[in-house]
C-alpha positions as CSV (number, residue, x, y, z in Angstrom):
1,M,7.7,17.6,-31.1
2,K,8.7,17.9,-34.8
3,L,7.8,21.6,-34.7
4,H,10.0,22.1,-31.6
5,R,13.0,20.4,-33.3
6,T,12.5,22.5,-36.4
7,L,12.4,25.7,-34.4
8,A,15.5,24.7,-32.4
9,C,17.4,24.0,-35.6
10,R,16.4,27.4,-37.1
11,L,17.5,29.2,-33.9
12,L,20.8,27.3,-33.9
13,C,21.4,28.3,-37.5
14,L,20.7,32.0,-36.7
15,A,23.0,31.8,-33.7
16,L,25.8,30.4,-35.9
17,L,25.4,33.1,-38.4
18,G,25.4,35.8,-35.7
19,F,28.6,34.4,-34.2
20,A,30.4,33.8,-37.4
21,A,34.1,34.3,-37.1
22,H,35.8,37.2,-39.0
23,P,39.4,37.8,-39.9
24,A,39.4,41.2,-38.1
25,A,38.0,39.7,-34.8
26,H,40.2,38.6,-31.9
27,A,39.7,36.1,-29.1
28,Q,39.5,37.4,-25.6
29,A,40.6,35.6,-22.4
30,S,39.6,36.7,-18.9
31,V,40.1,35.6,-15.3
32,Y,37.8,36.6,-12.4
33,G,37.4,36.3,-8.7
34,T,34.2,36.9,-6.7
35,F,32.9,36.7,-3.2
36,S,29.8,34.6,-3.1
37,Y,26.9,33.8,-0.9
38,A,25.0,30.5,-1.5
39,E,21.6,29.5,-0.1
40,F,21.2,25.7,0.1
41,T,18.0,23.7,0.1
42,F,18.5,20.0,1.0
43,N,15.9,17.5,0.0
44,S,15.9,14.0,1.3
45,S,13.8,10.9,0.8
46,G,13.6,7.3,1.7
47,P,13.7,6.0,5.3
48,F,14.2,9.5,6.7
49,A,10.9,10.9,5.4
50,P,9.0,13.1,6.2
51,I,11.7,15.6,5.2
52,V,11.7,19.3,5.6
53,N,13.3,21.4,2.8
54,N,15.3,23.7,5.0
55,G,17.3,26.5,3.5
56,F,20.7,27.5,4.9
57,G,23.4,29.9,3.6
58,A,27.2,30.2,3.6
59,G,29.6,32.8,2.2
60,G,32.6,31.8,0.1
61,F,34.7,32.4,-3.0
62,L,34.1,31.7,-6.7
63,G,36.8,32.1,-9.4
64,G,37.4,31.0,-12.9
65,A,38.5,31.8,-16.5
66,T,36.6,32.6,-19.7
67,Y,37.7,32.3,-23.3
68,E,35.6,34.2,-25.9
69,F,35.8,33.2,-29.5
70,P,36.6,35.8,-32.2
71,V,33.4,37.3,-33.5
72,V,32.3,40.6,-35.0
73,S,28.8,40.5,-33.5
74,Q,28.1,42.4,-30.3
75,F,26.9,39.0,-29.0
76,T,29.9,36.9,-28.1
77,I,30.1,33.2,-27.2
78,G,32.7,31.6,-25.0
79,I,33.8,28.8,-22.7
80,D,33.8,29.4,-18.9
81,L,35.6,27.2,-16.4
82,R,35.0,27.9,-12.7
83,G,35.3,26.5,-9.2
84,S,33.7,27.6,-6.0
85,V,33.9,26.8,-2.3
86,N,31.5,27.8,0.5
87,P,33.0,26.6,3.7
88,G,31.0,26.4,6.9
89,T,28.6,24.2,8.9
90,T,26.5,24.1,5.8
91,G,28.5,24.6,2.6
92,S,29.7,23.1,-0.7
93,S,32.5,23.0,-3.3
94,A,31.8,22.7,-7.0
95,G,33.4,22.9,-10.4
96,T,31.6,23.5,-13.7
97,A,32.3,24.0,-17.4
98,S,29.8,26.3,-19.2
99,V,29.0,27.9,-22.5
100,K,28.7,31.7,-22.0
101,F,26.8,34.3,-24.0
102,T,27.6,38.0,-23.6
103,Y,26.1,41.1,-25.0
104,K,28.6,44.0,-25.4
105,P,26.8,47.1,-26.6
106,T,28.9,49.8,-28.3
107,D,27.4,52.7,-26.5
108,A,26.9,51.4,-23.0
109,I,29.3,50.1,-20.3
110,P,27.2,47.3,-18.7
111,R,27.7,43.9,-20.3
112,P,24.9,41.4,-19.4
113,Y,25.6,37.7,-19.9
114,A,24.1,34.3,-19.4
115,Q,25.7,30.9,-19.2
116,V,24.7,27.3,-18.8
117,G,27.0,24.3,-17.9
118,L,27.7,21.0,-16.3
119,G,29.9,20.0,-13.4
120,D,30.2,18.2,-10.1
121,M,29.2,19.3,-6.6
122,H,29.9,18.2,-3.0
123,A,27.6,19.7,-0.3
124,H,27.3,19.1,3.4
125,T,25.1,20.1,6.3
126,P,24.3,18.9,9.8
127,A,22.1,15.9,9.5
128,Q,19.2,17.3,11.6
129,Y,18.9,20.1,9.0
130,A,18.4,17.6,6.2
131,H,16.0,15.1,7.9
132,G,14.3,14.3,11.1
133,S,16.6,11.6,12.3
134,G,19.7,9.7,11.3
135,Q,22.9,8.1,12.4
136,N,25.5,10.4,10.8
137,P,26.1,13.8,12.3
138,I,26.9,15.3,8.8
139,A,24.6,14.8,5.8
140,T,26.4,15.0,2.5
141,A,25.4,15.2,-1.2
142,D,27.8,14.4,-4.1
143,S,26.3,14.5,-7.6
144,G,26.6,15.7,-11.1
145,L,25.6,19.4,-11.5
146,F,23.5,21.4,-14.0
147,Q,24.0,25.1,-13.6
148,Y,22.8,28.3,-15.2
149,A,23.7,31.8,-14.3
150,F,22.9,35.4,-15.3
151,G,25.0,38.5,-14.5
152,I,26.1,42.0,-15.4
153,D,29.7,43.2,-15.8
154,L,30.4,46.9,-15.4
155,E,33.5,48.3,-17.1
156,L,35.7,50.2,-14.7
157,Q,38.5,50.9,-17.2
158,H,39.8,49.2,-20.2
159,G,40.7,45.6,-19.3
160,I,39.0,45.6,-15.9
161,D,35.4,45.0,-15.1
162,L,33.3,45.0,-11.9
163,R,31.1,41.9,-11.7
164,L,28.2,43.9,-10.4
165,I,26.0,40.9,-9.7
166,E,25.7,37.2,-10.8
167,I,22.8,35.0,-9.8
168,G,23.3,31.3,-10.4
169,F,21.2,28.2,-9.7
170,S,22.4,24.7,-9.6
171,T,20.6,21.3,-9.3
172,G,21.8,17.8,-9.2
173,L,21.6,15.7,-12.4
174,S,21.3,12.4,-10.6
175,Q,20.5,11.1,-7.1
176,A,23.3,12.2,-4.8
177,T,25.1,9.8,-2.6
178,G,25.0,10.3,1.2
179,T,22.4,11.1,3.8
180,A,21.0,14.1,2.0
181,L,19.8,12.9,-1.4
182,G,19.5,16.3,-3.1
183,V,20.7,19.8,-2.8
184,S,19.9,23.0,-4.8
185,P,22.1,26.0,-4.1
186,L,21.2,29.5,-5.2
187,T,24.3,31.7,-5.4
188,Y,24.9,35.4,-5.5
189,S,28.3,36.8,-6.3
190,I,30.2,40.1,-6.8
191,G,33.8,40.6,-7.8
192,V,36.4,41.7,-10.4
193,V,37.0,40.5,-14.0
194,V,40.5,41.1,-15.6
195,H,40.8,40.8,-19.3
196,I,44.2,39.4,-20.5
197,P,45.8,41.9,-22.8
198,H,46.3,41.1,-26.5
199,T,48.0,42.9,-29.3
200,S,44.8,44.3,-30.9
201,K,41.6,45.4,-29.5
202,L,38.3,43.8,-30.1
203,P,36.1,45.5,-32.7
204,W,33.6,47.0,-30.2
205,Y,36.4,48.5,-28.1
206,D,37.6,50.5,-31.1
207,K,34.3,52.4,-31.3
208,P,33.7,55.5,-29.2
209,R,31.4,55.2,-26.2
210,N,28.9,57.6,-24.8
211,R,29.8,57.7,-21.1
């Protein structure tokens, strides 16, 4: 355990050195909107066991905003705030706040990123999909949310990116209220990212790119 704590502290120190702010660096704010598809797995317990972990999907929309701190490294760190809604017979709505890490290579257009965050989720499905029997026609799950996601943004032109793909996974932090006691959505999304203009370009934009 002590070895793990020491290693974690060293990695944190290296990350802080890599993301050190610089007078020539500039912050970057962005907004995005994507179409998403979520696959839900409902897990129940208690008086309705035995339970089947049925998976069901629903299309929807995911949007948010990102603020990247001023750094000189090709690795950037930022804060991401987002909300999503997947309406339908089986669906959900959720809101999360995440820490986002992005790699912005100087000689390549794709920008891979990863983020991890916390939030809140409400999900619902017909009760027969969540358990074998029950009194309520709709099973619901409301719980805290732990979410992590990975994706790739593809630069279309300066200031506009295509969110080529994002894959996110969420899981409840605590036992959810309602008939369905747990839900784990797996989300796929694609859309557009718009970077809010500023007076000076970020350092890596000033460098020529091999297209």
